[in-house]
N, C-alpha and C positions, 0 to 999 in steps of 0.2 A: 270489357274483354273483348278483342277484337275477334274477327272470323279468323283469321289467321294464327292468334294464339290457341282459340279453342282447338283449331285443326291440329295444332303441333302439340298441345297438351294430351289430346286424344289419340294420336298418333303414338306417342311416348308411353302412354298408359298401357296400350296393348304388348309392348316389349319386355323381356324378362329383366328382373334386376339381377346384377351381377356382384358378387361378393367374392374378393380375392382374386388370382391372377387370370388374366385371358390371353389367349393367342389368337392374334388375326394373320391367317393364312393367306398368302397370296400365290401366284401362278408362275413367279418368276424361275428360271433354270437354275439349279445348284442351291436348295434352299437348305437351311441348317436348323435342324431341331433345337428349340431352347434347352439350354440346361436346366435339369429340374422338373422338365414337361412331366405331366401323369394325369390321370383320368380325372383329376379334380378341377383342371383349368376349365374355365369357359373357352369354348371354342367357336371362333367366328371364321366362315369361309367367304370368300367372294367368286360368282360366278361358278366355276367348276375348279377351284382349289382345294375343294375336299377331296380331288385325287392324291393332291401333296399330303394334306391331313391324314391320310389313312396309310399313306409311308411312313407317317410320324406314329403310327398305332393309333389314331382316334378315328374311328368308325363313324360315329354320328355328329356333325356339327351341332352346336347348341342353337347357331343363329347363320344364316346365309344370306348373302346380299346379292341381288340381281337386279342389273341395269334393266330399264324398260326396252331399251334397242334390241335386246335379245328376243322378245317375244315376236318380233314380227321379221319373217324372212325377206331378204332382199331390202332390209332398211338401208337408205344410203349411207348410215353411220356405222353400219356393220355388213361387211362382204359376207356372202352365202357361205364362203368356206370357215369362216372364224364361226358363225352361227353354227353350222351343221357340228365343227369340232365341238363345240361348248355343250351342245345338247348331247352329242353323243357319250361324252363324259360323265353327264349327269344319269344318262338313262338306268333306270332300275335303282338307284340310289334315295337317299332321304335325307332329311333335316328337323329338327326340331321345329324350328321357327322359320319362314321364309320372309324377307322385307323385300319387295318389290319396288324399286325407285321408278316411278311412275313419271310421263313427261308432264301431266297436268291432273288436277281432281277430275278431270273426264275419262281420263283413262281406267279402264277397267278390264277384268278379265284375266288377270294372273293366276288365279287358281286354277281356271280350266285349261291355261296354258301349261301349267305344269303337268295337270293330269295325261294332256296329248302326248308329253315327253316323257310319261313314264318317270317323273322325279315327285317325291311325295314330302308333305310338309305336315306336321300338326296342326301347324296355324301359319296362316298369313297374312300380314298386313302391307297394304298398299300405301307406300309414301310418296306424296307428291314433292316435286323438286322444289316449291317454295317451303316446305316443313324442313326437306333436305339442308336447304341452303339458311334457315334460321337455326339449325344445330351447327352449321360450320362458324355463322356469325356468333353465337353465343360462347362457343368454346374456344374463339380465336381472336375476335375483335375484328377480323379482318371482313369489313362489310363488303368491298369490291368484288372478294371471292367468291363469298356466300351467298351474294344477289346473283352472281353469273352460275352459281353451282357447278364452276369450272376447275374441280379437283377431280380425281380417281376415286372410284368405289372404294379401294383399299385403305386410301388416306381415311375417306370420309369413316369407315368402319372402327378405325382406331381412336376417332373423335367420340363416335357413338360408344365405343365400349367404356369410354372413361365418363360420357354422361349418364351410361346406367351403373356406373359405382366401381367397375374392375380397378384393380391395383395390385401389381402394375400390368401395364398391356406390353406384349411381346410381338412385335411385327415379324415375320419369318416368310421367306420367299417374297421378297420385295425388291426390284432392280430400275433403274431410269433408262434401262438397255431393253430393247425390242426382244420380245420370246415368249413363250408359255412353255412352262414345265411339261403340262399333260398333252400338250399339241406341237412336237418340236418340228414338224415339217411345215407349220403354217406360220408365216410371218405377220408379226402382230406387232404395230407400232405403239412406242408410250405417249399416249397425250398427256396434256395437263403437267408436264414437268416443271415449269416455272411456276404456277399455283401450287402444285403439290411440294414443292421448296418452301415455299414462302408459308404454308401452313405448318409442315413440319419444324420451321423455324419458330413460329408462334408456339408452337406446344414446347420446345425446348426453353425458349423464354420464360414461358409461364411456370415452368417447373413440373411440368405434367410429368406421371411415371411414365413415359414412354420409352421404350427400347427396341434395339433392331437385334436379331441373334445371327444376321448374315454380316459379316466382316465388311464385305464392299459396299452394302447399303448403308452400315453405319459410317463409313468413312464419307460416303458421298452425300448422305442426308443431313447428316450433323445429330443424329441421334446418338446417345451412348451405346455403347456395345453390352449387351446383356452376357453377364457372366454366371449368373445363377443367382438365386435366391440368398438373402442375407443369412448368415449363420448367427 
């Protein structure tokens, strides 16, 4: 077994198993809570999107994905005003499990950084980009996307939810247009739009139970619109 495969299996073994429905909450403006959402759904937030989850009545995510760029103030990929808005939104909050997407296996220190910003997690997994890419390739077959790790963490979160066993996965608070729901005065461009579209198409083509609760995102992404659990 290769070292990468061992790292892949080890990282996934640290993550919770999901049984039943999961909501992946994004930070786009004007989010729509899914029909049938209740406290039995597994909740995945991305960066500070748990602000949106709280407005849905979901107080503590089961899993939060944080990208490595936010841990380093002034990083060229994350302007200071975005960095500050994100950590301000997270301050004083908590999650059950934090997944820190790290630039490489040499990057460390996510737990300490969370403490500095008064964001609490019961457990932390530092997931390097190679493992992240392996999940993308396995779930979509798109090796050119997975190897570049060039999709947004919100789209990755939907893939990860499927990998962990969720059924269905409903995406809420997503858009290809700029903007953050929790920081309306901060201009945030949407990167990775084309690879995100490719991955969403692969999910649809493979018949994964992934839905959008926002009508505009359903229309623009090709995901089916979530209309509630089957009766």
